[in-house]
PyMOL commands that place a pseudoatom at each C-alpha (Angstrom):
pseudoatom trace, name=CA, resn=MET, resi=1, chain=A, elem=C, hetatm=0, pos=[-4.059, -5.495, 84.583]
pseudoatom trace, name=CA, resn=LYS, resi=2, chain=A, elem=C, hetatm=0, pos=[-5.970, -2.570, 83.091]
pseudoatom trace, name=CA, resn=VAL, resi=3, chain=A, elem=C, hetatm=0, pos=[-7.630, -1.709, 79.807]
pseudoatom trace, name=CA, resn=THR, resi=4, chain=A, elem=C, hetatm=0, pos=[-8.134, 1.824, 78.509]
pseudoatom trace, name=CA, resn=LEU, resi=5, chain=A, elem=C, hetatm=0, pos=[-11.677, 3.012, 78.078]
pseudoatom trace, name=CA, resn=LEU, resi=6, chain=A, elem=C, hetatm=0, pos=[-10.742, 3.944, 74.507]
pseudoatom trace, name=CA, resn=GLU, resi=7, chain=A, elem=C, hetatm=0, pos=[-9.964, 0.339, 73.753]
pseudoatom trace, name=CA, resn=LEU, resi=8, chain=A, elem=C, hetatm=0, pos=[-13.053, -0.800, 75.637]
pseudoatom trace, name=CA, resn=TYR, resi=9, chain=A, elem=C, hetatm=0, pos=[-15.356, 1.468, 73.657]
pseudoatom trace, name=CA, resn=ARG, resi=10, chain=A, elem=C, hetatm=0, pos=[-13.664, 0.473, 70.406]
pseudoatom trace, name=CA, resn=ARG, resi=11, chain=A, elem=C, hetatm=0, pos=[-14.017, -3.249, 71.059]
pseudoatom trace, name=CA, resn=LYS, resi=12, chain=A, elem=C, hetatm=0, pos=[-17.597, -2.841, 72.282]
pseudoatom trace, name=CA, resn=ALA, resi=13, chain=A, elem=C, hetatm=0, pos=[-18.402, -1.095, 68.967]
pseudoatom trace, name=CA, resn=GLY, resi=14, chain=A, elem=C, hetatm=0, pos=[-16.829, -4.046, 67.124]
pseudoatom trace, name=CA, resn=LEU, resi=15, chain=A, elem=C, hetatm=0, pos=[-14.233, -1.862, 65.454]
pseudoatom trace, name=CA, resn=THR, resi=16, chain=A, elem=C, hetatm=0, pos=[-10.600, -2.601, 64.715]
pseudoatom trace, name=CA, resn=VAL, resi=17, chain=A, elem=C, hetatm=0, pos=[-7.976, 0.040, 65.351]
pseudoatom trace, name=CA, resn=ARG, resi=18, chain=A, elem=C, hetatm=0, pos=[-7.775, 0.597, 61.591]
pseudoatom trace, name=CA, resn=GLU, resi=19, chain=A, elem=C, hetatm=0, pos=[-11.565, 1.030, 61.222]
pseudoatom trace, name=CA, resn=LEU, resi=20, chain=A, elem=C, hetatm=0, pos=[-11.786, 3.530, 64.049]
pseudoatom trace, name=CA, resn=ALA, resi=21, chain=A, elem=C, hetatm=0, pos=[-8.751, 5.382, 62.796]
pseudoatom trace, name=CA, resn=VAL, resi=22, chain=A, elem=C, hetatm=0, pos=[-10.354, 5.779, 59.363]
pseudoatom trace, name=CA, resn=LYS, resi=23, chain=A, elem=C, hetatm=0, pos=[-13.638, 6.809, 60.958]
pseudoatom trace, name=CA, resn=THR, resi=24, chain=A, elem=C, hetatm=0, pos=[-11.859, 9.554, 62.922]
pseudoatom trace, name=CA, resn=GLY, resi=25, chain=A, elem=C, hetatm=0, pos=[-9.530, 10.637, 60.114]
pseudoatom trace, name=CA, resn=TYR, resi=26, chain=A, elem=C, hetatm=0, pos=[-6.243, 9.256, 61.429]
pseudoatom trace, name=CA, resn=VAL, resi=27, chain=A, elem=C, hetatm=0, pos=[-3.843, 6.539, 60.340]
pseudoatom trace, name=CA, resn=ALA, resi=28, chain=A, elem=C, hetatm=0, pos=[-3.986, 3.270, 62.272]
pseudoatom trace, name=CA, resn=ASN, resi=29, chain=A, elem=C, hetatm=0, pos=[-0.405, 3.459, 63.538]
pseudoatom trace, name=CA, resn=LEU, resi=30, chain=A, elem=C, hetatm=0, pos=[-0.936, 6.884, 65.135]
pseudoatom trace, name=CA, resn=PHE, resi=31, chain=A, elem=C, hetatm=0, pos=[-4.265, 5.827, 66.636]
pseudoatom trace, name=CA, resn=SER, resi=32, chain=A, elem=C, hetatm=0, pos=[-2.698, 2.667, 68.054]
pseudoatom trace, name=CA, resn=GLN, resi=33, chain=A, elem=C, hetatm=0, pos=[0.092, 4.677, 69.679]
pseudoatom trace, name=CA, resn=VAL, resi=34, chain=A, elem=C, hetatm=0, pos=[-2.473, 6.831, 71.482]
pseudoatom trace, name=CA, resn=GLU, resi=35, chain=A, elem=C, hetatm=0, pos=[-4.651, 3.887, 72.444]
pseudoatom trace, name=CA, resn=HIS, resi=36, chain=A, elem=C, hetatm=0, pos=[-1.696, 2.079, 74.021]
pseudoatom trace, name=CA, resn=GLY, resi=37, chain=A, elem=C, hetatm=0, pos=[-0.414, 5.177, 75.853]
pseudoatom trace, name=CA, resn=HIS, resi=38, chain=A, elem=C, hetatm=0, pos=[2.746, 5.600, 73.744]
pseudoatom trace, name=CA, resn=ARG, resi=39, chain=A, elem=C, hetatm=0, pos=[1.581, 8.982, 72.488]
pseudoatom trace, name=CA, resn=ARG, resi=40, chain=A, elem=C, hetatm=0, pos=[-0.525, 11.634, 74.207]
pseudoatom trace, name=CA, resn=SER, resi=41, chain=A, elem=C, hetatm=0, pos=[-3.854, 12.625, 72.662]
pseudoatom trace, name=CA, resn=TRP, resi=42, chain=A, elem=C, hetatm=0, pos=[-4.630, 16.176, 71.582]
pseudoatom trace, name=CA, resn=PRO, resi=43, chain=A, elem=C, hetatm=0, pos=[-7.918, 18.116, 71.634]
pseudoatom trace, name=CA, resn=VAL, resi=44, chain=A, elem=C, hetatm=0, pos=[-9.109, 17.449, 68.090]
pseudoatom trace, name=CA, resn=PHE, resi=45, chain=A, elem=C, hetatm=0, pos=[-8.282, 13.738, 68.444]
pseudoatom trace, name=CA, resn=ARG, resi=46, chain=A, elem=C, hetatm=0, pos=[-10.281, 13.532, 71.666]
pseudoatom trace, name=CA, resn=GLN, resi=47, chain=A, elem=C, hetatm=0, pos=[-13.208, 15.338, 70.102]
pseudoatom trace, name=CA, resn=ARG, resi=48, chain=A, elem=C, hetatm=0, pos=[-13.316, 13.085, 67.024]
pseudoatom trace, name=CA, resn=VAL, resi=49, chain=A, elem=C, hetatm=0, pos=[-13.056, 9.908, 69.129]
pseudoatom trace, name=CA, resn=ALA, resi=50, chain=A, elem=C, hetatm=0, pos=[-15.847, 11.065, 71.470]
pseudoatom trace, name=CA, resn=GLU, resi=51, chain=A, elem=C, hetatm=0, pos=[-18.039, 11.976, 68.513]
pseudoatom trace, name=CA, resn=ALA, resi=52, chain=A, elem=C, hetatm=0, pos=[-17.390, 8.577, 66.908]
pseudoatom trace, name=CA, resn=PHE, resi=53, chain=A, elem=C, hetatm=0, pos=[-18.786, 6.846, 70.019]
pseudoatom trace, name=CA, resn=GLY, resi=54, chain=A, elem=C, hetatm=0, pos=[-21.442, 9.491, 70.756]
pseudoatom trace, name=CA, resn=VAL, resi=55, chain=A, elem=C, hetatm=0, pos=[-20.156, 10.115, 74.297]
pseudoatom trace, name=CA, resn=PRO, resi=56, chain=A, elem=C, hetatm=0, pos=[-18.562, 13.119, 76.070]
pseudoatom trace, name=CA, resn=GLU, resi=57, chain=A, elem=C, hetatm=0, pos=[-14.752, 13.286, 75.980]
pseudoatom trace, name=CA, resn=LYS, resi=58, chain=A, elem=C, hetatm=0, pos=[-14.694, 12.965, 79.792]
pseudoatom trace, name=CA, resn=ASP, resi=59, chain=A, elem=C, hetatm=0, pos=[-16.026, 9.430, 79.481]
pseudoatom trace, name=CA, resn=ILE, resi=60, chain=A, elem=C, hetatm=0, pos=[-12.807, 8.300, 77.750]
pseudoatom trace, name=CA, resn=PHE, resi=61, chain=A, elem=C, hetatm=0, pos=[-10.145, 10.915, 78.559]
pseudoatom trace, name=CA, resn=THR, resi=62, chain=A, elem=C, hetatm=0, pos=[-8.917, 12.635, 81.728]
pseudoatom trace, name=CA, resn=ALA, resi=63, chain=A, elem=C, hetatm=0, pos=[-9.087, 16.434, 82.011]
pseudoatom trace, name=CA, resn=GLU, resi=64, chain=A, elem=C, hetatm=0, pos=[-5.375, 16.530, 81.120]
pseudoatom trace, name=CA, resn=GLY, resi=65, chain=A, elem=C, hetatm=0, pos=[-6.004, 14.488, 77.953]
pseudoatom trace, name=CA, resn=GLY, resi=66, chain=A, elem=C, hetatm=0, pos=[-4.721, 11.185, 79.247]
pseudoatom trace, name=CA, resn=LEU, resi=67, chain=A, elem=C, hetatm=0, pos=[-6.617, 7.950, 78.748]
pseudoatom trace, name=CA, resn=LYS, resi=68, chain=A, elem=C, hetatm=0, pos=[-8.915, 6.696, 81.490]
pseudoatom trace, name=CA, resn=SER, resi=69, chain=A, elem=C, hetatm=0, pos=[-8.559, 3.008, 82.282]
pseudoatom trace, name=CA, resn=ILE, resi=70, chain=A, elem=C, hetatm=0, pos=[-10.350, 0.330, 84.279]
pseudoatom trace, name=CA, resn=GLY, resi=71, chain=A, elem=C, hetatm=0, pos=[-8.994, -2.736, 85.991]
pseudoatom trace, name=CA, resn=ILE, resi=72, chain=A, elem=C, hetatm=0, pos=[-9.899, -6.084, 84.476]
pseudoatom trace, name=CA, resn=ASP, resi=73, chain=A, elem=C, hetatm=0, pos=[-11.267, -7.290, 87.833]
pseudoatom trace, name=CA, resn=ALA, resi=74, chain=A, elem=C, hetatm=0, pos=[-13.604, -4.299, 88.111]
pseudoatom trace, name=CA, resn=LEU, resi=75, chain=A, elem=C, hetatm=0, pos=[-14.683, -4.821, 84.523]
pseudoatom trace, name=CA, resn=LEU, resi=76, chain=A, elem=C, hetatm=0, pos=[-15.509, -8.464, 85.091]
pseudoatom trace, name=CA, resn=LYS, resi=77, chain=A, elem=C, hetatm=0, pos=[-17.376, -7.636, 88.292]
pseudoatom trace, name=CA, resn=ALA, resi=78, chain=A, elem=C, hetatm=0, pos=[-19.474, -5.040, 86.443]
pseudoatom trace, name=CA, resn=ALA, resi=79, chain=A, elem=C, hetatm=0, pos=[-20.360, -7.599, 83.788]
pseudoatom trace, name=CA, resn=GLU, resi=80, chain=A, elem=C, hetatm=0, pos=[-21.863, -10.015, 86.408]
for i in range(1, 80): cmd.bond("trace and resi %d" % i, "trace and resi %d" % (i + 1))
show_as sticks, trace
zoom trace
């Protein structure tokens, strides 16, 4: 099982999908679709999300604009 880095950053920041959507200027439904991989991100979206977390886009998104993800096992191991 995997989790997207977008969801990981959002949860680590203690934000709901709705709160992050408002912070980045999008509606929650659209944001949720991107976060769950049902809709592809676009350059302005990626830029706003990265700015909201204070990280480079490449930390969350692939060069093609897809979402990076991490396996739950790797995530748990890193937390040890």
